[in-house]
N, C-alpha and C positions, 0 to 999 in steps of 0.2 A: 631675772630672766636669763636662761642659758643662751649664750651666744654660739651660733654655728659658724665654724671657720669658713672664711670667704672661699677658699679653694675647694671646700666640700660642696658649696653651692654651685660653683663653676663646674665641678665634676658632674653633679646631677644634671645641670643644664646641658652639658655636652652629651650625656647618655640619653636624655629624654627624646631628642629627635630620632635617635636610632631605634627607639622602641616602636614608633608609629609604623615604619615600613615593615617591621617584624609582624605586627598585628595585621597589616594589610596582606602580607604574604599568607597568612593563615586562612584567608577567605577562599572558598571554592570557586574555580579550580586552581590549585597551586602546583599541579603537576599534570602530565599528559593524561588524557581520558581515552579509554578504549571504546570504540564503537563496533559492536558485533553485527556482522551481516550474515543472515542465515542461508544465503545462497552464494553460488560460485562467483568468482571474479570474472568480470567481463559482461555479466548479465545486467538487466534493467535495474534490479534492486541495488546491485553493487555500484552502478553508476550514480544512482540517486544518493545513496548514503555517502559516497565519496565527495560529491559536491556539497552536501550538507556539512560534512566534516571540515572541509576546507573553509567554508564560510563561518562556521562556529569558531574556528581558531582565530579568525579575524575579530569576531565579536567578543570572545572571552579570553583571548591572550594565551591560550595553551593549545598544544597539538591535540587533535582528535583523530586518533589512529584507527583506521578500519582494519578489522580482523575478520576474515571469512571463516565461519564455522559451519561447514556443510554436512549433509548426511541425514538419513532418516526422513526424507521428504520434508525437510525443514525442522524436524524435531530437535536435532542437535543444537542448532544455532539459537532457536527460541528458548530451549531449556537453559542454555548458557546465560542468556540475559536474565531469565527468571531466577536462576540460582546464584547469581553474582552477589558479592557483598554489597549491601545497600549503602554505599558510601559516596555514590555519584561518579566513581572512576571507572565503572563498566556500565555502559548504556548500550542501546542497540536499536535496530530497525525491525519493527514488527510488520509482517505482511498478512494478507488475508488468510493465509493458511493457518494462522493461530486460532482462527474461528472455525476450522475444519478438522484439524488433527485429532482433537479429543473425541469428536463425533465418530471418527473412523476407528477409534480404539487404539490409536498409536501412542498416545501419551495422556497423562492425567492433568497436564498443564493446560490452563485456559486463560482467557484474557484477564481473569481475576487475579492472576499471579504477577501482575505488572503495575507499575505507576505510569499511567499515560502522561505524555508530555506535549505531543503535538502531531496531528495528522498533516502530512506534507504532500501527499499525491493520491489521486484516485483515477484509475483508468477504467471507466465503465465498459462493460461488454458492448460490443457492436454487433450488428447483424449485417453480414456481407453475403452477396450473391455473385455468381459469375456474370460477367458484363453482358453475356448473351441471354441471361435469365429472362423469362417472360414477366417476372415480378418486378415492376418498375418502381414500386415503393413498398414500405413495410406493411401497409394495409393489405395490398394484394397478396403479399406472402402470408400474412396472418390468416387471411381468408382461405388461402390454399391449404394451410396447415389444418384449419378447422374442418375443411371439406375432405381431407385425405383419410385414407384408412390408417390405423395404427401401424407404424413401421414403414409406411410407404415412402415418406420423405426421410432423407438422411442429412445429418449435420455433424460437424466436428470442430476442433479448435484446441484440444488437449487430450490427455489420457482419460480413461474412465474414472469418474469421480473428481476430476480436476475442477478448478474454479470456473472455466468456461462451460463445462458440462453442467455444473450446478446452476449457472446463470440461465441456460436453456431450460433446465427443469423448473426453475422458479418462474420463468416467463410463461411456460406452458401452463403451470398451475394458476398463474394470474389470468389466463385466458379460459380457465375452467376445464383444462385438459389434463390427462394423466402425464406424469413425468416422462414416461417412455413412449408417448404418442409419436414422437419423432425418434427415429433410430439414431443412436449416438455411435459414430465410427471413431474409435480411439486413435489418437495420433501422438507422435513424440513432440508435439508442440504446435504453435500457431503457424510457423513457416511451412512445414509439410502439409498442414491442413489447408492452407491457402493455395498451395500448389495443386492439391487434390481438387479443390474448388475450381481453379482455373482450367483443369483438365476435364471437368465435368463429372468427376467421381462422386461428388456430394451435392446437395441442393443449396446449403448455406453453411456459414460458420458463425460462431458467436464469440470469437476472440476479440481483443481490444482493437480499436481502429489503428492506433500506432503500429501494432504488430502486422496489420494487413496492408500497411502503407506501400510496401514495394509493389504489390500486385495492383493496388489502386492507382499508383503513379504510372504503372505500365499499361493501364487501361484494360486489364484483364479481369477486374472485379469492381463492384460498386458497393459502397456502404449505405445501407438504408435507414439505420437508426442507431442510437446509443441508449443504453440502459442506465442513464444518469439523470441527475436533477436539472441539468442544463446542457446546452450544446458545448462541444469542445472548441476552445479558441483556435486550435490548429486545424479544425475541420468544421467551420461555421455553417456549412450547407447541409450537415447531417443532423436531422431533428432528433429529439428525444422520443421515446415510446409514448410518453404522455401527450406530447404535441401531435404526434402522427396518428395514434389510434386510441388515445384517451386512457391508456393503461399506465398507471404511475408505478411501474415496477423498476427498481433500481438495484443494480448489483455489479460487481466488478472486482478488479484487483487493486488493492490500495497499500500504502506504505506509511508508517508513522514511527516517530521516535518515542521510546519508553525506557524505563529502568525497572529494576526489581521492586517489589513491594517494600515500603518503608524508607523510601528515599528521604533524606533530610530536607527540611523546609527551605534551607538556603540553596540547595541544588535546584529545586523546583522554581524558586524565585529568580534564579539566574537563567535557567534554561528556557523557561516559557517565553519571556520577552526576546531572548536571543534567537530562538527558533522563528518567532514572528518576524524579526528583522531579516533573517535569512530568506524566509519565504517571500518577503516583499522586495528583496533586492533585485536589481536589474540582472545581476549575474545569474541568480537562480532562475529567474523567469526566462531569460534567454537560453539557458542550458536546457530547461525543460521543453520550451517551445520548439527548439531546434530538433528535438527527438520526438515530438508529438505527445509527450507525457501530459496527463491532465493536471492542471494546477488547482488543487483543492486543499484548503487549509482549515484546521480546527484547533482551537487552543486545548489545554489539558482537559477541561471539563467537556468540551465538545468531542474530543477524541474518545473520552470515556463513554459518552452516549453512543458514538459511532460503533465502538467495539461491542457494546451490548446488543445494539440492533443487528449488526453483521452476524453475530454469533447465532442469534435467533433465526435470522433469514437463511443463513447457510445450513443450519441444523434442520430447519423445516424442509429445505430443498433436498438434503441428503436423505431424510426420512422418506420423503415422497418418491425418491429415486431408488429406495431400497438399499442405500449405501451406508446408512448410519448403523454403528455397532454399539454406541454408547447409550 
């Protein structure tokens, strides 16, 4: 039997412990990850993706650096996520616009171009009226809408064809009315729409309740209902449409983490539980509640179902409003 020199065995033993950390370092992620935000710094999506990135760094031990890729009504950033190398080092936050842009003919990219990882937030549309409005609840407003002539009542919340416009169109359709039964007054966002509401220029808005908060807190507006599956924890006195008038119509602005198609299994295996821990952390809940953002979570499979349903719902609303080009 050939004898192996003792010093050779000692040398091998000394090297062996060094090999284990090297193997561990090869696991994903072993370097910083880029998180793409399709919207500008300082906005709601930017705020949410940054707190998610901070907490993911704590969970996975590598920096998650937010990069704002804006332009094209969200096309630029969403395309950057879809077209990234599928190695797990470029991920990003999808917003509800990804289920709208292709219907508008602005891109060929759809939700099918991504690997969904987790839904992290959902801000359902709210229905707000001026504090002096005769409509004390959403049933009274709905009855008034049904009794009105087409175009007699006016609503706002965003630009023509924006998410809050589509939420109104979908709600009108759920009530058996045409999408243009209420005249949409385009605005540059929820804030100016709420100012117009407070001044009496429109009859109601369909922006999210958090976006209406300043006027609600000032006593210049009231929120009558939310188009979500349940009441918002930050606004527990505002009922859902289903509770108030028996119409189970749900729509709103949502945000979730995804990567390009073809993400490695190890990336998904690491990210999905990490995102679940982020969502359930006190830091994330306190951050979201302080801003009135809706806390809605779905795992990878649930987010995939959400994307499919949202794409159909928003597509139907855009077709009904005559806004779909695809």
